[in-house]
PDB file with one MODEL, atoms N, CA, C and O in Angstrom:
MODEL        1
ATOM      1  N   MET A   1     -24.497 -69.848  63.028  1.00  0.00           N
ATOM      2  CA  MET A   1     -25.862 -69.775  63.524  1.00  0.00           C
ATOM      3  C   MET A   1     -26.808 -69.910  62.339  1.00  0.00           C
ATOM      4  O   MET A   1     -26.652 -69.219  61.332  1.00  0.00           O
ATOM      5  N   ASP A   2     -27.754 -70.771  62.454  1.00  0.00           N
ATOM      6  CA  ASP A   2     -28.770 -70.979  61.429  1.00  0.00           C
ATOM      7  C   ASP A   2     -29.769 -69.826  61.456  1.00  0.00           C
ATOM      8  O   ASP A   2     -30.093 -69.305  62.523  1.00  0.00           O
ATOM      9  N   PHE A   3     -30.256 -69.429  60.279  1.00  0.00           N
ATOM     10  CA  PHE A   3     -31.216 -68.318  60.198  1.00  0.00           C
ATOM     11  C   PHE A   3     -32.395 -68.527  61.141  1.00  0.00           C
ATOM     12  O   PHE A   3     -32.867 -67.582  61.772  1.00  0.00           O
ATOM     13  N   CYS A   4     -32.864 -69.760  61.234  1.00  0.00           N
ATOM     14  CA  CYS A   4     -34.051 -70.024  62.050  1.00  0.00           C
ATOM     15  C   CYS A   4     -33.770 -69.915  63.542  1.00  0.00           C
ATOM     16  O   CYS A   4     -34.706 -69.936  64.342  1.00  0.00           O
ATOM     17  N   GLU A   5     -32.503 -69.798  63.937  1.00  0.00           N
ATOM     18  CA  GLU A   5     -32.170 -69.602  65.337  1.00  0.00           C
ATOM     19  C   GLU A   5     -32.215 -68.129  65.720  1.00  0.00           C
ATOM     20  O   GLU A   5     -32.190 -67.796  66.905  1.00  0.00           O
ATOM     21  N   LEU A   6     -32.282 -67.250  64.736  1.00  0.00           N
ATOM     22  CA  LEU A   6     -32.327 -65.814  65.017  1.00  0.00           C
ATOM     23  C   LEU A   6     -33.670 -65.427  65.607  1.00  0.00           C
ATOM     24  O   LEU A   6     -34.708 -65.984  65.249  1.00  0.00           O
ATOM     25  N   THR A   7     -33.633 -64.474  66.509  1.00  0.00           N
ATOM     26  CA  THR A   7     -34.854 -63.898  67.036  1.00  0.00           C
ATOM     27  C   THR A   7     -35.051 -62.587  66.290  1.00  0.00           C
ATOM     28  O   THR A   7     -34.578 -61.536  66.721  1.00  0.00           O
ATOM     29  N   MET A   8     -35.755 -62.662  65.167  1.00  0.00           N
ATOM     30  CA  MET A   8     -35.940 -61.481  64.330  1.00  0.00           C
ATOM     31  C   MET A   8     -37.360 -61.467  63.784  1.00  0.00           C
ATOM     32  O   MET A   8     -37.934 -62.503  63.449  1.00  0.00           O
ATOM     33  N   LYS A   9     -37.900 -60.270  63.706  1.00  0.00           N
ATOM     34  CA  LYS A   9     -39.227 -60.091  63.143  1.00  0.00           C
ATOM     35  C   LYS A   9     -39.176 -58.855  62.256  1.00  0.00           C
ATOM     36  O   LYS A   9     -38.580 -57.842  62.621  1.00  0.00           O
ATOM     37  N   ILE A  10     -39.803 -58.946  61.091  1.00  0.00           N
ATOM     38  CA  ILE A  10     -39.917 -57.796  60.200  1.00  0.00           C
ATOM     39  C   ILE A  10     -41.400 -57.546  59.989  1.00  0.00           C
ATOM     40  O   ILE A  10     -42.133 -58.406  59.502  1.00  0.00           O
ATOM     41  N   LYS A  11     -41.823 -56.348  60.368  1.00  0.00           N
ATOM     42  CA  LYS A  11     -43.233 -55.990  60.233  1.00  0.00           C
ATOM     43  C   LYS A  11     -43.350 -54.774  59.318  1.00  0.00           C
ATOM     44  O   LYS A  11     -42.530 -53.858  59.363  1.00  0.00           O
ATOM     45  N   SER A  12     -44.384 -54.791  58.494  1.00  0.00           N
ATOM     46  CA  SER A  12     -44.720 -53.610  57.700  1.00  0.00           C
ATOM     47  C   SER A  12     -45.895 -52.942  58.381  1.00  0.00           C
ATOM     48  O   SER A  12     -46.965 -53.535  58.518  1.00  0.00           O
ATOM     49  N   ILE A  13     -45.694 -51.713  58.803  1.00  0.00           N
ATOM     50  CA  ILE A  13     -46.756 -50.949  59.458  1.00  0.00           C
ATOM     51  C   ILE A  13     -47.727 -50.479  58.383  1.00  0.00           C
ATOM     52  O   ILE A  13     -47.286 -50.029  57.325  1.00  0.00           O
ATOM     53  N   PRO A  14     -49.038 -50.567  58.620  1.00  0.00           N
ATOM     54  CA  PRO A  14     -49.986 -50.108  57.614  1.00  0.00           C
ATOM     55  C   PRO A  14     -49.695 -48.652  57.223  1.00  0.00           C
ATOM     56  O   PRO A  14     -49.606 -47.778  58.086  1.00  0.00           O
ATOM     57  N   ASN A  15     -49.551 -48.403  55.936  1.00  0.00           N
ATOM     58  CA  ASN A  15     -49.294 -47.061  55.400  1.00  0.00           C
ATOM     59  C   ASN A  15     -48.013 -46.433  55.938  1.00  0.00           C
ATOM     60  O   ASN A  15     -47.870 -45.211  55.939  1.00  0.00           O
ATOM     61  N   GLY A  16     -47.077 -47.274  56.398  1.00  0.00           N
ATOM     62  CA  GLY A  16     -45.847 -46.757  56.983  1.00  0.00           C
ATOM     63  C   GLY A  16     -44.648 -47.620  56.665  1.00  0.00           C
ATOM     64  O   GLY A  16     -44.660 -48.369  55.689  1.00  0.00           O
ATOM     65  N   PRO A  17     -43.600 -47.521  57.489  1.00  0.00           N
ATOM     66  CA  PRO A  17     -42.328 -48.188  57.213  1.00  0.00           C
ATOM     67  C   PRO A  17     -42.317 -49.675  57.555  1.00  0.00           C
ATOM     68  O   PRO A  17     -43.261 -50.204  58.142  1.00  0.00           O
ATOM     69  N   ASN A  18     -41.226 -50.335  57.173  1.00  0.00           N
ATOM     70  CA  ASN A  18     -40.925 -51.680  57.645  1.00  0.00           C
ATOM     71  C   ASN A  18     -40.168 -51.525  58.958  1.00  0.00           C
ATOM     72  O   ASN A  18     -39.339 -50.626  59.099  1.00  0.00           O
ATOM     73  N   VAL A  19     -40.451 -52.395  59.913  1.00  0.00           N
ATOM     74  CA  VAL A  19     -39.799 -52.352  61.217  1.00  0.00           C
ATOM     75  C   VAL A  19     -39.059 -53.671  61.426  1.00  0.00           C
ATOM     76  O   VAL A  19     -39.652 -54.747  61.347  1.00  0.00           O
ATOM     77  N   VAL A  20     -37.759 -53.576  61.691  1.00  0.00           N
ATOM     78  CA  VAL A  20     -36.953 -54.758  61.988  1.00  0.00           C
ATOM     79  C   VAL A  20     -36.754 -54.802  63.496  1.00  0.00           C
ATOM     80  O   VAL A  20     -36.212 -53.873  64.094  1.00  0.00           O
ATOM     81  N   GLU A  21     -37.206 -55.909  64.104  1.00  0.00           N
ATOM     82  CA  GLU A  21     -37.049 -56.107  65.545  1.00  0.00           C
ATOM     83  C   GLU A  21     -36.187 -57.341  65.759  1.00  0.00           C
ATOM     84  O   GLU A  21     -36.487 -58.410  65.226  1.00  0.00           O
ATOM     85  N   THR A  22     -35.111 -57.201  66.540  1.00  0.00           N
ATOM     86  CA  THR A  22     -34.229 -58.321  66.828  1.00  0.00           C
ATOM     87  C   THR A  22     -33.420 -58.039  68.084  1.00  0.00           C
ATOM     88  O   THR A  22     -33.223 -56.888  68.472  1.00  0.00           O
ATOM     89  N   ASP A  23     -32.957 -59.110  68.711  1.00  0.00           N
ATOM     90  CA  ASP A  23     -32.054 -58.988  69.850  1.00  0.00           C
ATOM     91  C   ASP A  23     -30.602 -59.074  69.379  1.00  0.00           C
ATOM     92  O   ASP A  23     -29.681 -58.837  70.161  1.00  0.00           O
ATOM     93  N   GLU A  24     -30.398 -59.409  68.114  1.00  0.00           N
ATOM     94  CA  GLU A  24     -29.061 -59.551  67.544  1.00  0.00           C
ATOM     95  C   GLU A  24     -28.472 -58.179  67.215  1.00  0.00           C
ATOM     96  O   GLU A  24     -29.216 -57.247  66.908  1.00  0.00           O
ATOM     97  N   PRO A  25     -27.151 -58.046  67.275  1.00  0.00           N
ATOM     98  CA  PRO A  25     -26.527 -56.784  66.878  1.00  0.00           C
ATOM     99  C   PRO A  25     -26.712 -56.555  65.375  1.00  0.00           C
ATOM    100  O   PRO A  25     -26.677 -57.504  64.592  1.00  0.00           O
ATOM    101  N   LEU A  26     -26.907 -55.314  64.981  1.00  0.00           N
ATOM    102  CA  LEU A  26     -27.091 -54.965  63.585  1.00  0.00           C
ATOM    103  C   LEU A  26     -26.014 -53.980  63.157  1.00  0.00           C
ATOM    104  O   LEU A  26     -25.610 -53.107  63.926  1.00  0.00           O
ATOM    105  N   THR A  27     -25.557 -54.131  61.922  1.00  0.00           N
ATOM    106  CA  THR A  27     -24.618 -53.184  61.333  1.00  0.00           C
ATOM    107  C   THR A  27     -25.216 -52.713  60.027  1.00  0.00           C
ATOM    108  O   THR A  27     -25.659 -53.523  59.213  1.00  0.00           O
ATOM    109  N   CYS A  28     -25.230 -51.421  59.823  1.00  0.00           N
ATOM    110  CA  CYS A  28     -25.768 -50.827  58.609  1.00  0.00           C
ATOM    111  C   CYS A  28     -24.610 -50.248  57.811  1.00  0.00           C
ATOM    112  O   CYS A  28     -23.732 -49.586  58.364  1.00  0.00           O
ATOM    113  N   SER A  29     -24.614 -50.503  56.497  1.00  0.00           N
ATOM    114  CA  SER A  29     -23.592 -49.938  55.626  1.00  0.00           C
ATOM    115  C   SER A  29     -24.283 -49.044  54.606  1.00  0.00           C
ATOM    116  O   SER A  29     -24.992 -49.531  53.725  1.00  0.00           O
ATOM    117  N   VAL A  30     -24.074 -47.732  54.725  1.00  0.00           N
ATOM    118  CA  VAL A  30     -24.652 -46.760  53.806  1.00  0.00           C
ATOM    119  C   VAL A  30     -23.509 -45.977  53.185  1.00  0.00           C
ATOM    120  O   VAL A  30     -22.691 -45.396  53.898  1.00  0.00           O
ATOM    121  N   SER A  31     -23.449 -45.959  51.879  1.00  0.00           N
ATOM    122  CA  SER A  31     -22.399 -45.240  51.145  1.00  0.00           C
ATOM    123  C   SER A  31     -20.999 -45.637  51.611  1.00  0.00           C
ATOM    124  O   SER A  31     -20.106 -44.795  51.707  1.00  0.00           O
ATOM    125  N   GLY A  32     -20.815 -46.932  51.902  1.00  0.00           N
ATOM    126  CA  GLY A  32     -19.502 -47.431  52.295  1.00  0.00           C
ATOM    127  C   GLY A  32     -19.132 -47.218  53.743  1.00  0.00           C
ATOM    128  O   GLY A  32     -18.057 -47.642  54.167  1.00  0.00           O
ATOM    129  N   THR A  33     -19.987 -46.573  54.518  1.00  0.00           N
ATOM    130  CA  THR A  33     -19.722 -46.334  55.932  1.00  0.00           C
ATOM    131  C   THR A  33     -20.553 -47.298  56.766  1.00  0.00           C
ATOM    132  O   THR A  33     -21.777 -47.341  56.644  1.00  0.00           O
ATOM    133  N   GLU A  34     -19.877 -48.077  57.621  1.00  0.00           N
ATOM    134  CA  GLU A  34     -20.586 -49.013  58.494  1.00  0.00           C
ATOM    135  C   GLU A  34     -20.871 -48.370  59.838  1.00  0.00           C
ATOM    136  O   GLU A  34     -20.058 -47.612  60.369  1.00  0.00           O
ATOM    137  N   LYS A  35     -22.044 -48.685  60.380  1.00  0.00           N
ATOM    138  CA  LYS A  35     -22.465 -48.112  61.651  1.00  0.00           C
ATOM    139  C   LYS A  35     -23.276 -49.152  62.406  1.00  0.00           C
ATOM    140  O   LYS A  35     -24.166 -49.776  61.828  1.00  0.00           O
ATOM    141  N   ASP A  36     -22.986 -49.351  63.687  1.00  0.00           N
ATOM    142  CA  ASP A  36     -23.783 -50.249  64.516  1.00  0.00           C
ATOM    143  C   ASP A  36     -25.078 -49.541  64.878  1.00  0.00           C
ATOM    144  O   ASP A  36     -25.067 -48.371  65.259  1.00  0.00           O
ATOM    145  N   ILE A  37     -26.186 -50.246  64.759  1.00  0.00           N
ATOM    146  CA  ILE A  37     -27.495 -49.669  65.078  1.00  0.00           C
ATOM    147  C   ILE A  37     -28.253 -50.603  65.999  1.00  0.00           C
ATOM    148  O   ILE A  37     -27.991 -51.805  66.035  1.00  0.00           O
ATOM    149  N   ARG A  38     -29.186 -50.048  66.736  1.00  0.00           N
ATOM    150  CA  ARG A  38     -30.012 -50.823  67.666  1.00  0.00           C
ATOM    151  C   ARG A  38     -31.415 -50.977  67.108  1.00  0.00           C
ATOM    152  O   ARG A  38     -31.952 -50.066  66.476  1.00  0.00           O
ATOM    153  N   ALA A  39     -31.999 -52.139  67.349  1.00  0.00           N
ATOM    154  CA  ALA A  39     -33.374 -52.399  66.945  1.00  0.00           C
ATOM    155  C   ALA A  39     -34.305 -51.787  67.978  1.00  0.00           C
ATOM    156  O   ALA A  39     -33.903 -51.665  69.135  1.00  0.00           O
ATOM    157  N   PRO A  40     -35.502 -51.403  67.638  1.00  0.00           N
ATOM    158  CA  PRO A  40     -36.081 -51.572  66.311  1.00  0.00           C
ATOM    159  C   PRO A  40     -35.539 -50.550  65.316  1.00  0.00           C
ATOM    160  O   PRO A  40     -35.176 -49.430  65.675  1.00  0.00           O
ATOM    161  N   VAL A  41     -35.498 -50.978  64.044  1.00  0.00           N
ATOM    162  CA  VAL A  41     -35.042 -50.126  62.956  1.00  0.00           C
ATOM    163  C   VAL A  41     -36.225 -49.907  62.016  1.00  0.00           C
ATOM    164  O   VAL A  41     -36.876 -50.864  61.598  1.00  0.00           O
ATOM    165  N   TYR A  42     -36.497 -48.658  61.689  1.00  0.00           N
ATOM    166  CA  TYR A  42     -37.616 -48.306  60.813  1.00  0.00           C
ATOM    167  C   TYR A  42     -37.062 -48.006  59.429  1.00  0.00           C
ATOM    168  O   TYR A  42     -36.313 -47.046  59.247  1.00  0.00           O
ATOM    169  N   LEU A  43     -37.434 -48.837  58.446  1.00  0.00           N
ATOM    170  CA  LEU A  43     -36.918 -48.717  57.094  1.00  0.00           C
ATOM    171  C   LEU A  43     -37.991 -48.189  56.148  1.00  0.00           C
ATOM    172  O   LEU A  43     -39.132 -48.652  56.166  1.00  0.00           O
ATOM    173  N   CYS A  44     -37.612 -47.215  55.322  1.00  0.00           N
ATOM    174  CA  CYS A  44     -38.538 -46.592  54.378  1.00  0.00           C
ATOM    175  C   CYS A  44     -39.054 -47.620  53.374  1.00  0.00           C
ATOM    176  O   CYS A  44     -38.281 -48.427  52.856  1.00  0.00           O
ATOM    177  N   ARG A  45     -40.340 -47.593  53.103  1.00  0.00           N
ATOM    178  CA  ARG A  45     -40.872 -48.387  52.004  1.00  0.00           C
ATOM    179  C   ARG A  45     -41.722 -47.538  51.063  1.00  0.00           C
ATOM    180  O   ARG A  45     -42.293 -48.060  50.105  1.00  0.00           O
ATOM    181  N   CYS A  46     -41.808 -46.236  51.326  1.00  0.00           N
ATOM    182  CA  CYS A  46     -42.581 -45.356  50.448  1.00  0.00           C
ATOM    183  C   CYS A  46     -41.704 -44.728  49.371  1.00  0.00           C
ATOM    184  O   CYS A  46     -42.212 -44.281  48.343  1.00  0.00           O
ATOM    185  N   GLY A  47     -40.382 -44.688  49.597  1.00  0.00           N
ATOM    186  CA  GLY A  47     -39.455 -44.109  48.640  1.00  0.00           C
ATOM    187  C   GLY A  47     -39.242 -42.608  48.790  1.00  0.00           C
ATOM    188  O   GLY A  47     -38.445 -42.028  48.052  1.00  0.00           O
ATOM    189  N   ALA A  48     -39.932 -41.971  49.724  1.00  0.00           N
ATOM    190  CA  ALA A  48     -39.853 -40.511  49.853  1.00  0.00           C
ATOM    191  C   ALA A  48     -38.885 -40.033  50.931  1.00  0.00           C
ATOM    192  O   ALA A  48     -38.626 -38.833  51.024  1.00  0.00           O
ATOM    193  N   SER A  49     -38.345 -40.936  51.745  1.00  0.00           N
ATOM    194  CA  SER A  49     -37.455 -40.536  52.837  1.00  0.00           C
ATOM    195  C   SER A  49     -36.210 -39.828  52.329  1.00  0.00           C
ATOM    196  O   SER A  49     -35.630 -40.225  51.319  1.00  0.00           O
ATOM    197  N   LYS A  50     -35.809 -38.797  53.020  1.00  0.00           N
ATOM    198  CA  LYS A  50     -34.565 -38.089  52.709  1.00  0.00           C
ATOM    199  C   LYS A  50     -33.389 -38.743  53.454  1.00  0.00           C
ATOM    200  O   LYS A  50     -32.241 -38.324  53.305  1.00  0.00           O
ATOM    201  N   ASN A  51     -33.691 -39.776  54.259  1.00  0.00           N
ATOM    202  CA  ASN A  51     -32.695 -40.442  55.085  1.00  0.00           C
ATOM    203  C   ASN A  51     -32.667 -41.942  54.782  1.00  0.00           C
ATOM    204  O   ASN A  51     -32.497 -42.751  55.694  1.00  0.00           O
ATOM    205  N   LYS A  52     -32.831 -42.322  53.509  1.00  0.00           N
ATOM    206  CA  LYS A  52     -32.882 -43.738  53.130  1.00  0.00           C
ATOM    207  C   LYS A  52     -31.605 -44.444  53.540  1.00  0.00           C
ATOM    208  O   LYS A  52     -30.528 -43.860  53.418  1.00  0.00           O
ATOM    209  N   PRO A  53     -31.678 -45.650  54.011  1.00  0.00           N
ATOM    210  CA  PRO A  53     -32.816 -46.546  53.965  1.00  0.00           C
ATOM    211  C   PRO A  53     -33.789 -46.368  55.130  1.00  0.00           C
ATOM    212  O   PRO A  53     -34.775 -47.096  55.235  1.00  0.00           O
ATOM    213  N   PHE A  54     -33.511 -45.400  56.004  1.00  0.00           N
ATOM    214  CA  PHE A  54     -34.329 -45.220  57.197  1.00  0.00           C
ATOM    215  C   PHE A  54     -35.546 -44.349  56.931  1.00  0.00           C
ATOM    216  O   PHE A  54     -35.522 -43.478  56.061  1.00  0.00           O
ATOM    217  N   CYS A  55     -36.599 -44.590  57.679  1.00  0.00           N
ATOM    218  CA  CYS A  55     -37.825 -43.807  57.579  1.00  0.00           C
ATOM    219  C   CYS A  55     -37.632 -42.469  58.287  1.00  0.00           C
ATOM    220  O   CYS A  55     -37.067 -42.412  59.379  1.00  0.00           O
ATOM    221  N   ASP A  56     -38.101 -41.400  57.661  1.00  0.00           N
ATOM    222  CA  ASP A  56     -38.067 -40.083  58.303  1.00  0.00           C
ATOM    223  C   ASP A  56     -39.469 -39.489  58.438  1.00  0.00           C
ATOM    224  O   ASP A  56     -39.624 -38.306  58.742  1.00  0.00           O
ATOM    225  N   GLY A  57     -40.482 -40.316  58.212  1.00  0.00           N
ATOM    226  CA  GLY A  57     -41.865 -39.859  58.345  1.00  0.00           C
ATOM    227  C   GLY A  57     -42.451 -39.273  57.071  1.00  0.00           C
ATOM    228  O   GLY A  57     -43.594 -38.817  57.076  1.00  0.00           O
ATOM    229  N   SER A  58     -41.691 -39.276  55.978  1.00  0.00           N
ATOM    230  CA  SER A  58     -42.163 -38.691  54.720  1.00  0.00           C
ATOM    231  C   SER A  58     -43.389 -39.395  54.153  1.00  0.00           C
ATOM    232  O   SER A  58     -44.097 -38.829  53.320  1.00  0.00           O
ATOM    233  N   HIS A  59     -43.650 -40.635  54.600  1.00  0.00           N
ATOM    234  CA  HIS A  59     -44.816 -41.371  54.095  1.00  0.00           C
ATOM    235  C   HIS A  59     -46.126 -40.639  54.428  1.00  0.00           C
ATOM    236  O   HIS A  59     -47.125 -40.802  53.729  1.00  0.00           O
ATOM    237  N   LEU A  60     -46.114 -39.841  55.490  1.00  0.00           N
ATOM    238  CA  LEU A  60     -47.317 -39.095  55.861  1.00  0.00           C
ATOM    239  C   LEU A  60     -47.660 -38.039  54.814  1.00  0.00           C
ATOM    240  O   LEU A  60     -48.798 -37.966  54.352  1.00  0.00           O
ATOM    241  N   ALA A  61     -46.676 -37.223  54.440  1.00  0.00           N
ATOM    242  CA  ALA A  61     -46.897 -36.173  53.432  1.00  0.00           C
ATOM    243  C   ALA A  61     -47.147 -36.782  52.056  1.00  0.00           C
ATOM    244  O   ALA A  61     -47.893 -36.221  51.252  1.00  0.00           O
ATOM    245  N   ALA A  62     -46.517 -37.943  51.781  1.00  0.00           N
ATOM    246  CA  ALA A  62     -46.679 -38.602  50.486  1.00  0.00           C
ATOM    247  C   ALA A  62     -48.000 -39.361  50.396  1.00  0.00           C
ATOM    248  O   ALA A  62     -48.365 -39.856  49.330  1.00  0.00           O
ATOM    249  N   LYS A  63     -48.717 -39.449  51.526  1.00  0.00           N
ATOM    250  CA  LYS A  63     -49.977 -40.208  51.592  1.00  0.00           C
ATOM    251  C   LYS A  63     -49.783 -41.646  51.100  1.00  0.00           C
ATOM    252  O   LYS A  63     -50.601 -42.189  50.358  1.00  0.00           O
ATOM    253  N   PHE A  64     -48.665 -42.242  51.543  1.00  0.00           N
ATOM    254  CA  PHE A  64     -48.320 -43.612  51.185  1.00  0.00           C
ATOM    255  C   PHE A  64     -49.386 -44.570  51.694  1.00  0.00           C
ATOM    256  O   PHE A  64     -49.869 -44.442  52.820  1.00  0.00           O
ATOM    257  N   SER A  65     -49.745 -45.525  50.854  1.00  0.00           N
ATOM    258  CA  SER A  65     -50.772 -46.495  51.217  1.00  0.00           C
ATOM    259  C   SER A  65     -50.281 -47.902  50.889  1.00  0.00           C
ATOM    260  O   SER A  65     -49.957 -48.208  49.741  1.00  0.00           O
ATOM    261  N   ALA A  66     -50.233 -48.744  51.901  1.00  0.00           N
ATOM    262  CA  ALA A  66     -49.836 -50.144  51.727  1.00  0.00           C
ATOM    263  C   ALA A  66     -50.310 -50.925  52.951  1.00  0.00           C
ATOM    264  O   ALA A  66     -50.384 -50.374  54.050  1.00  0.00           O
ATOM    265  N   PRO A  67     -50.631 -52.207  52.767  1.00  0.00           N
ATOM    266  CA  PRO A  67     -51.136 -53.008  53.882  1.00  0.00           C
ATOM    267  C   PRO A  67     -50.041 -53.419  54.871  1.00  0.00           C
ATOM    268  O   PRO A  67     -48.848 -53.322  54.586  1.00  0.00           O
ATOM    269  N   ALA A  68     -50.482 -53.873  56.019  1.00  0.00           N
ATOM    270  CA  ALA A  68     -49.574 -54.413  57.033  1.00  0.00           C
ATOM    271  C   ALA A  68     -49.193 -55.839  56.644  1.00  0.00           C
ATOM    272  O   ALA A  68     -49.945 -56.525  55.951  1.00  0.00           O
ATOM    273  N   SER A  69     -48.015 -56.277  57.096  1.00  0.00           N
ATOM    274  CA  SER A  69     -47.604 -57.669  56.941  1.00  0.00           C
ATOM    275  C   SER A  69     -46.526 -57.958  57.973  1.00  0.00           C
ATOM    276  O   SER A  69     -46.038 -57.051  58.647  1.00  0.00           O
ATOM    277  N   GLU A  70     -46.156 -59.233  58.091  1.00  0.00           N
ATOM    278  CA  GLU A  70     -45.155 -59.606  59.090  1.00  0.00           C
ATOM    279  C   GLU A  70     -44.386 -60.828  58.611  1.00  0.00           C
ATOM    280  O   GLU A  70     -44.966 -61.755  58.045  1.00  0.00           O
ATOM    281  N   ILE A  71     -43.077 -60.824  58.840  1.00  0.00           N
ATOM    282  CA  ILE A  71     -42.208 -61.944  58.518  1.00  0.00           C
ATOM    283  C   ILE A  71     -41.502 -62.359  59.795  1.00  0.00           C
ATOM    284  O   ILE A  71     -40.878 -61.533  60.461  1.00  0.00           O
ATOM    285  N   THR A  72     -41.596 -63.622  60.134  1.00  0.00           N
ATOM    286  CA  THR A  72     -40.883 -64.158  61.296  1.00  0.00           C
ATOM    287  C   THR A  72     -40.223 -65.461  60.881  1.00  0.00           C
ATOM    288  O   THR A  72     -40.763 -66.165  60.027  1.00  0.00           O
ATOM    289  N   PRO A  73     -39.067 -65.813  61.453  1.00  0.00           N
ATOM    290  CA  PRO A  73     -38.430 -67.070  61.114  1.00  0.00           C
ATOM    291  C   PRO A  73     -39.320 -68.248  61.512  1.00  0.00           C
ATOM    292  O   PRO A  73     -39.941 -68.235  62.575  1.00  0.00           O
ATOM    293  N   LYS A  74     -39.374 -69.242  60.669  1.00  0.00           N
ATOM    294  CA  LYS A  74     -40.143 -70.442  60.953  1.00  0.00           C
ATOM    295  C   LYS A  74     -39.279 -71.394  61.779  1.00  0.00           C
ATOM    296  O   LYS A  74     -38.137 -71.678  61.418  1.00  0.00           O
ATOM    297  N   LYS A  75     -39.815 -71.869  62.854  1.00  0.00           N
ATOM    298  CA  LYS A  75     -39.081 -72.801  63.718  1.00  0.00           C
ATOM    299  C   LYS A  75     -38.999 -74.154  63.036  1.00  0.00           C
ATOM    300  O   LYS A  75     -39.949 -74.601  62.393  1.00  0.00           O
ATOM    301  N   LYS A  76     -37.833 -74.810  63.188  1.00  0.00           N
ATOM    302  CA  LYS A  76     -37.655 -76.157  62.612  1.00  0.00           C
ATOM    303  C   LYS A  76     -38.385 -77.185  63.405  1.00  0.00           C
ATOM    304  O   LYS A  76     -38.346 -78.368  63.067  1.00  0.00           O
TER     305      LYS A  76
ENDMDL
END
């Protein structure tokens, strides 16, 4: 499957986490342990999460500040 055939979107929430949205199955490997996960997946971008790579809401207490953005596959 070509990358551009994937239905995936990655959004950065203003002052918050990155969000991965997809209809494709996802597998996460943390510390050598693989686990199937369902989208949407909220990924830490502030660095303060105690549950990295996942967001645990620590960006609120850390007063994390960053703009919104979005990545989507470009159609051929």
